[in-house]
N, C-alpha and C positions, 0 to 999 in steps of 0.2 A: 537398452540405451546406456551403454557403458562408454567411458572415455569422453563424456560430454564436458564442455567448459562453458559456464554461465557467468556473465559479467554483471556485477551489482554496482551501479553508479549512485553514490550517496553524497548528500550535502551535510550530513551529520553522522558522527560515529554511532549514535544511539540506534540508527536504523539497520546497521550492518548485521548484528547478531541475529535478530529475528528473521531477516531476509535469508541469511545463510542457513539458518536452521530449517526454514521451509524448503529450501532447495535440497538440503541433505536428506530430509524425510521423503521427498518425492523422487529424488535421484541419488540414491545412496553412494553410487560410484563416481559421481560427477565432481569436477573441480570447480570451486567457487573462486572467482577472480574479483577482488574489490578494487574499485577506483573511487577515490574520495577527494572531493574539493570542499573542505570544511569552512570555506569562506563564502560559498554560494548563497546560503541563507542570510548571513550577516550583511553581505553586500547588497542583496536584494532589499533587505529592510532599510539599509542606509539610503538606497536610491529611491525607495518608495514603490518599486515595481521591478519586474524582471526586464531589464533593459536589453537592447540588442547585443551589447558586448557580453552581458551575462548569459544570454541565450546562446551566444556563440561559444562560450566556455563549455556549456553543457554539450553542445553539438560536437565539440572537439573531443570530449570524453567518449561520446557515443562512437565517433569515428575511430578512436583508439581501440575501443572494445572490438569493433567489427574488424579492424585491421589486424588485431591480435588473434583472430580466429574464434571469437565467442560464438557458441551455438545458440545463444539467446541473451538478451539484455533486459534488465529490469532497472528502471529509474526509481529509486526508493523514496524520493522526495516528491510529494504530490504537487508542490508549487511549481515544479519544473516539468510536470507531466505533459504539457503541451508540446514539449520538444520530441516526445515519442509520437504524438498524434500527427505531426507534420512530416514524419518520415515516409519515404517511398519503400514500401515493403518489398516490391519486386527488385529494387536496386540493392537493398540491404541484404536480401537473401535469407535473413533470420528474423525472428520476432524481436521487436524492440517495444517493450511494454511500459506504459506509465504506471505509477505506483498503485493507483486505485482504479484504473480502467477495468481490469478483470473483476475486481471486487464489485464495482457498480453493476457490471453485467450480470453477476450472480444475484445481486439484489433484485434487479429487474426481472430475471428469470424466476426467482422465488415468489415475487409479487406479494410480499406480506401486507396485511391490512394496516398494522401498526408496527413501527420500527423505532428502536432507540439507538441514536448515533452518539457514541461515547468518545470524548476527546479529553486531552489534558490541558489544552490551551483554548481560549476563546477564539483566537484567530484560526486555529485548525478546525474547530467546530463550525465556524461561519463559512470558511472556504469549502470544506467537505460537504457541508449541508447544502450550500448553493449548487454545487456541481452534481451532487446526488439527486437533488430535486429536478435539476435540468435533465439528467439522464432518465429519470422516471417519467417526466413529462414527455420527453421525446418518444418514449415507448407507449405513450397513452396510458400510463399506469396511474394508480390513485392511492399509493401508499402514504399514510400519515406518518410524518417524521417528527420525533421529539429529540431534542439534543440534551446531553448531560456533560458538563465540564467538570473534571475531577483534577483540580490543581495539584493535589498531592502526587499524582501520577506523572507530573512533568519532571520530577527529580529522578536521577538514577536510583533505581531500587532493585533489590533482589526480586526474583520471580514471586516468591511467597509474599513479600511486602506489596508488590504491585497487585497481585490477586486480592489481597486483603483490602487495599485502598479502593479498587474498582468494585469489588463485590459489595463492600459496605455502602458505597455511594449509590450503586444500582438498586440495592435493597431499600435504601432510605427513600429513593425517588419514587418507588412503588409503581403501581399501574401494571397492566398486562401488555406485553409486547410479543409479537410473533417472532421477532428476531432482534438481535443486538449486533450492531456493526461497530467495530473498533476503527476509529478514523485515522490512527497513526500507526506506523510500523512498530514504534517503540512500545505500544500496548499489546502487541500480538502474543508475547509469551504468556499472557494471562488467559488467552482464548480457551484452551482445553478445560481449565478449572472452572471458568465462568460457564462454559457449555454444560458441565455436569450439574450446575445448579439452576441455570436459567433457560436451558434449551439451545436453540439455534444461535450460534455466535459466528460471525463472519469477520475475517481479517484480511488485510491486503497481501501480506507475504504468501499465505497459503493459497489465496485465489490466483496470484500471479504464477506460482509454481504449478498449479493445476492447469492454467492456460498454456504454459510452456509444454507440459506433457501432452496435452491435447493437440497442440500445434505440431509437435514432432511426430506423434502417432499418425496424424493425418497425412504427413509428408512421407511416412515410411512406405 
């Protein structure tokens, strides 16, 4: 799978590095193409929702990626994930993935009894929690989800500092969980270190990269 080009469409610069790292690990020879509109989140917050003009802006970015020859597209912002779900896969010709659709599919397949959903913002914990519960319910699952918000992880941190903040908060929360899910791409750099201590840790960028590989292998 050489000479591949994958487009990452982001609404915040913080999501770019974790998504690019996951692509590089899964496709070492691939080109990562970043498309960034860093007003998408701020404008959605100002409007109170993702309006039709904002959705159209994301759609235009997707069309730019496809028109530029991307072999796969990942929307790194979960709030705009619906724009991936309404695509026509046969017309696009390549996978256009929402930020956490592949992640939620992996959670459903794993079917943990108890799961800890970790976020750095209350809004992210609420949004991801609601959508993950819906995905589990749609698959007739019965996973018990607990949420943990770690405000310190909302700031730009080195990987070591991010690991320390999340590790301390998870340990302090206590309890047994069969898996930990990181709700935001910005938390993904901590996943390997957290997995060494706590076991199964799932994150969006890695799940999306795995889905791209599976899709391309199925098409080969």
